[in-house]
C-alpha positions as CSV (number, residue, x, y, z in Angstrom):
1,M,75.1,69.9,88.5
2,N,78.2,69.1,90.5
3,L,80.0,72.2,91.8
4,S,83.8,72.4,92.0
5,T,86.3,75.1,92.8
6,A,86.5,75.8,89.1
7,S,83.0,77.3,89.5
8,L,84.6,80.1,91.5
9,S,86.9,81.3,88.8
10,Q,87.0,85.1,88.7
11,K,87.8,87.6,86.0
12,E,90.8,88.9,87.8
13,S,93.1,86.7,89.9
14,L,94.2,87.7,93.4
15,P,97.5,89.6,93.8
16,K,100.4,87.2,94.4
17,I,102.5,87.3,97.6
18,Q,105.6,85.6,98.8
19,H,107.5,85.1,102.0
20,G,108.8,88.4,103.3
21,D,105.5,90.1,102.5
22,S,103.5,91.1,105.6
23,I,99.8,90.6,106.1
24,V,97.2,92.3,108.2
25,Q,93.9,90.5,108.9
26,L,90.9,92.2,110.4
27,G,87.4,90.9,111.0
28,S,85.4,87.9,112.2
29,C,86.7,84.7,114.0
30,F,87.2,83.1,110.7
31,S,89.9,85.5,109.9
32,T,91.7,84.5,113.1
33,N,91.5,80.9,112.0
34,M,93.1,81.7,108.7
35,S,95.8,83.8,110.4
36,A,96.9,80.6,112.1
37,W,97.4,79.0,108.7
38,F,99.4,82.0,107.5
39,R,101.7,81.9,110.5
40,K,102.2,78.1,110.2
41,A,103.2,78.8,106.5
42,G,105.9,81.2,107.7
43,F,104.3,84.6,107.1
44,K,104.3,87.7,109.3
45,V,100.7,88.4,110.3
46,L,99.0,91.0,112.4
47,D,95.7,89.6,113.4
48,N,92.8,91.7,114.9
49,P,94.8,93.9,117.3
50,L,91.4,95.1,118.7
51,G,90.0,91.6,118.9
52,V,87.5,89.8,116.7
53,I,85.0,92.2,115.2
54,F,82.0,91.1,113.0
55,H,80.3,94.3,111.7
56,P,81.8,96.3,108.8
57,V,81.3,99.7,110.4
58,P,83.5,99.3,113.6
59,L,86.0,97.4,111.4
60,A,86.4,100.5,109.2
61,K,86.4,102.7,112.2
62,Q,89.4,101.0,113.7
63,I,91.4,101.8,110.6
64,L,90.3,105.5,110.9
65,M,91.2,105.5,114.6
66,A,94.7,104.1,113.8
67,F,95.3,107.0,111.5
68,G,93.9,109.6,113.9
69,K,90.9,110.4,111.7
70,T,88.1,109.7,114.3
71,E,87.7,109.6,118.0
72,W,87.2,106.6,120.2
73,S,83.8,105.7,121.6
74,E,83.3,106.0,125.3
75,F,84.7,103.3,127.6
76,V,82.4,101.1,129.6
77,Q,82.8,99.7,133.1
78,K,81.8,96.1,133.7
79,E,82.1,95.5,137.4
80,D,85.8,96.2,138.0
81,V,86.9,95.8,134.3
82,S,87.3,98.6,131.8
83,L,86.2,97.9,128.2
84,S,86.0,99.8,124.9
85,Y,83.0,99.9,122.6
86,D,85.5,99.9,119.7
87,A,87.1,96.6,120.6
88,S,86.2,93.1,121.6
89,S,86.0,91.9,125.2
90,T,89.5,90.3,124.8
91,L,90.9,93.8,125.0
92,Y,90.4,95.1,128.6
93,A,92.1,96.6,131.5
94,M,91.4,97.1,135.2
95,N,91.1,100.9,134.9
96,A,90.4,103.5,132.2
97,P,94.0,105.0,132.0
98,E,95.4,101.5,131.6
99,L,92.9,100.7,128.9
100,E,93.7,104.0,127.1
101,R,97.4,103.0,127.1
102,L,96.5,99.6,125.7
103,M,94.3,101.0,123.0
104,N,97.0,103.5,122.0
105,H,99.5,100.6,121.7
106,Q,97.3,98.4,119.6
107,L,96.2,101.2,117.3
108,K,99.9,102.2,116.8
109,E,100.8,98.7,115.9
110,L,97.9,98.5,113.5
111,K,98.9,101.8,111.8
112,E,102.6,100.8,111.5
113,S,101.6,97.4,110.1
114,L,99.2,98.8,107.6
115,E,101.8,101.2,106.4
116,K,104.2,98.3,105.6
117,A,101.8,95.5,104.7
118,S,101.5,94.0,101.2
119,I,98.0,92.6,101.9
120,L,95.1,93.6,104.1
121,I,92.4,90.9,104.4
122,V,89.1,92.0,105.8
123,T,86.5,89.4,106.7
124,F,82.9,90.7,107.2
125,G,80.9,88.5,109.6
126,S,77.5,90.1,110.1
127,A,75.5,93.2,109.1
128,H,73.5,93.0,112.4
129,G,74.7,95.8,114.5
130,Y,74.0,97.4,117.9
131,R,73.8,101.2,117.9
132,L,74.6,102.9,121.2
133,K,71.8,105.2,122.0
134,S,74.0,107.7,123.8
135,S,76.3,108.3,120.8
136,G,74.5,106.9,117.8
137,N,77.6,104.8,117.0
138,I,77.5,101.1,116.1
139,V,79.6,99.3,118.6
140,A,82.2,96.5,118.0
141,N,80.9,94.6,121.1
142,C,78.0,95.2,123.5
143,H,80.1,93.8,126.5
144,Q,76.9,92.4,128.0
145,Q,75.5,95.8,128.8
146,A,71.7,96.3,129.2
147,Q,69.7,95.7,126.0
148,S,68.0,99.0,126.5
149,T,71.4,100.8,126.0
150,F,71.3,99.9,122.2
151,D,69.1,99.9,119.2
152,K,69.6,96.7,117.1
153,E,69.6,97.1,113.3
154,L,70.3,95.2,110.1
155,S,72.7,97.7,108.5
156,D,72.1,98.6,104.8
157,A,75.1,98.2,102.5
158,G,74.6,101.7,101.1
159,K,74.8,103.2,104.6
160,M,77.9,101.2,105.5
161,L,79.7,102.3,102.3
162,P,80.8,105.9,103.2
163,I,82.9,104.9,106.2
164,W,84.7,102.3,104.1
165,H,85.4,104.9,101.4
166,L,87.0,107.0,104.1
167,A,89.0,104.1,105.5
168,L,90.2,103.0,102.0
169,N,91.2,106.5,101.2
170,E,93.4,106.7,104.3
171,L,94.9,103.3,103.4
172,R,95.8,104.5,99.9
173,K,97.5,107.6,101.3
174,A,99.5,105.7,103.9
175,N,100.4,102.7,101.6
176,P,99.7,103.2,97.9
177,S,100.8,99.7,97.0
178,L,98.6,98.0,99.6
179,Q,96.3,95.3,98.2
180,V,92.9,94.9,100.0
181,I,91.0,91.6,99.9
182,F,87.5,91.4,101.2
183,T,85.8,88.2,102.1
184,V,82.5,87.1,103.9
185,S,82.7,84.7,106.8
186,P,81.2,81.3,106.2
187,V,80.2,81.2,109.9
188,R,76.4,81.2,110.4
189,Y,75.3,83.8,112.9
190,V,72.0,82.1,113.8
191,R,71.1,83.7,117.1
192,D,68.2,85.4,115.2
193,G,67.6,82.5,112.9
194,L,68.8,81.3,109.5
195,I,66.5,83.8,107.6
196,A,68.0,86.7,109.5
197,D,71.5,85.4,108.8
198,S,70.8,85.2,105.1
199,R,69.5,88.8,105.0
200,S,72.6,89.8,106.9
201,K,75.0,88.0,104.5
202,S,73.2,89.6,101.5
203,E,74.0,93.1,102.8
204,L,77.6,92.1,103.3
205,F,77.8,90.8,99.7
206,R,76.2,94.0,98.5
207,L,78.8,96.1,100.4
208,V,81.7,94.1,98.9
209,S,80.2,94.6,95.4
210,L,80.2,98.3,96.0
211,L,83.8,98.4,97.1
212,S,85.5,98.3,93.8
213,G,88.9,99.5,92.6
214,D,92.2,98.4,91.1
215,Q,93.7,97.2,94.4
216,I,90.5,95.8,95.9
217,H,89.7,92.1,95.5
218,Y,87.3,89.5,96.7
219,F,88.1,86.0,98.1
220,P,85.1,83.5,98.1
221,A,85.5,81.9,101.6
222,Y,81.7,81.9,102.1
223,E,81.1,80.2,98.8
224,L,83.8,77.6,99.3
225,V,82.2,76.3,102.5
226,N,78.5,76.8,101.8
227,D,78.4,76.2,98.1
228,I,81.2,73.9,97.3
229,L,81.4,71.8,100.4
230,R,77.7,72.5,101.3
231,D,77.4,69.7,103.9
232,Y,76.8,70.0,107.6
233,R,79.5,67.5,108.3
234,Y,81.9,70.3,107.5
235,F,80.5,72.3,110.5
236,E,81.0,71.7,114.2
237,T,78.2,70.2,116.2
238,D,76.7,73.6,116.7
239,G,76.0,73.8,113.0
240,V,77.6,77.3,113.0
241,H,81.4,77.1,112.8
242,P,83.3,75.4,110.0
243,T,85.4,72.4,111.1
244,D,89.2,72.3,110.8
245,Q,88.7,70.2,107.6
246,A,86.6,73.0,106.1
247,T,89.1,75.8,107.0
248,Q,91.9,73.7,105.5
249,F,89.9,73.4,102.3
250,V,89.6,77.2,102.2
251,W,93.4,77.5,102.9
252,D,94.3,75.0,100.1
253,F,92.2,77.1,97.6
254,L,93.7,80.3,98.9
255,K,97.3,79.0,98.5
256,Q,96.7,78.4,94.8
257,E,95.1,81.8,94.3
258,L,97.3,84.0,96.5
259,F,100.8,82.5,96.5
260,L,103.5,82.2,93.8
261,D,104.4,78.6,92.7
262,R,107.8,78.9,94.4
263,T,106.1,80.1,97.6
264,N,103.9,77.0,97.7
265,E,107.0,74.9,97.2
266,I,108.7,76.5,100.2
267,I,105.5,76.1,102.2
268,E,105.5,72.4,101.4
269,E,109.1,72.0,102.6
270,L,108.2,74.0,105.8
271,M,105.2,71.8,106.5
272,K,107.4,68.7,106.5
273,I,109.5,70.1,109.2
274,R,106.4,71.3,111.1
275,K,105.1,67.8,111.0
276,M,108.4,66.5,112.4
277,E,108.0,69.1,115.3
278,E,104.5,67.9,116.1
279,H,105.6,64.2,116.2
280,R,105.2,62.8,119.7
281,L,108.3,60.9,120.9
282,L,107.4,57.8,122.8
283,Y,110.6,57.8,124.9
284,P,111.9,61.4,125.0
285,E,114.9,60.5,127.1
286,S,116.1,57.7,124.7
287,K,119.1,57.9,122.4
288,K,116.8,57.5,119.4
289,A,114.8,60.5,120.5
290,A,118.0,62.6,120.9
291,E,119.0,61.6,117.4
292,Y,115.6,62.6,116.1
293,Q,115.8,66.1,117.9
294,T,119.3,66.6,116.5
295,N,118.1,65.8,113.0
296,L,115.1,68.1,113.4
297,K,117.3,70.9,114.5
298,Q,119.7,70.5,111.6
299,K,116.7,70.5,109.1
300,R,115.3,73.6,110.7
301,E,118.6,75.5,110.7
302,S,119.3,74.5,107.1
303,F,115.8,75.6,106.0
304,L,116.1,79.0,107.7
305,S,119.5,79.6,106.3
306,Q,118.2,78.9,102.8
307,Y,115.0,81.0,103.3
308,P,115.8,83.7,105.9
309,V,112.5,85.7,105.1
310,V,110.4,82.8,106.4
311,V,109.0,83.6,109.9
312,W,109.3,80.6,112.1
């Protein structure tokens, strides 16, 4: 049987959004890739203020931290760098007080964005977690600390469910109209082998199936890459990460599911100007190049005057 995107039809369609609506994306590296597409399409996006996080538990915890409902984990020192077990290694400082200020800033931005957002998209990456022995908490990142510091586990969906119930409850109180879309990353986390990755993904799918509600939705990113495309040519040479072609395939499907028809028309106009911006001029100092830049500027200004809610 030949599969197509029609095979992914769902009982309920995703909520429709348009330019002017704000988006928050949390989760794996795949969510960051999709955030780039949203920005290119003219949307306001907050992407992973605590960095890329793969496991559902620390993802839910950062929402609870943003609303002041749980305490931070301890900081860890790696040589002369201060890091948080609640954030990725991209969030760091050269001392603990500076890291505390940075964490407060990022969590405040997350809280304010969630209070105003139309859509929260959460991408689960892996159910394999590392539990810090000293606190019993699953960390967002091990920061290359000694393996003896942690207990590794494959987290059960049922045990991950309570913290997400708490997080969703806080979101409903802060922003009753917020729509939440869960998805599972198509990235293969094969450090422990393909079988272990399959078991991990199964727990993520179970968790998503347990998170039901009127304003909770599912987007099939995993299925689009692994069941519809289902070809290693759509993965990088590592066989793990989807190619740009694969992420564009997901984006094209998402546009039809998530955006209004008029929104897609505006995006199409915007992309024509983006393409002009990306054009490399052979002789930048020439009269012809100057005319091209003038024409581009006029098109951009005309577009923004017509669609002021588009974020350039």
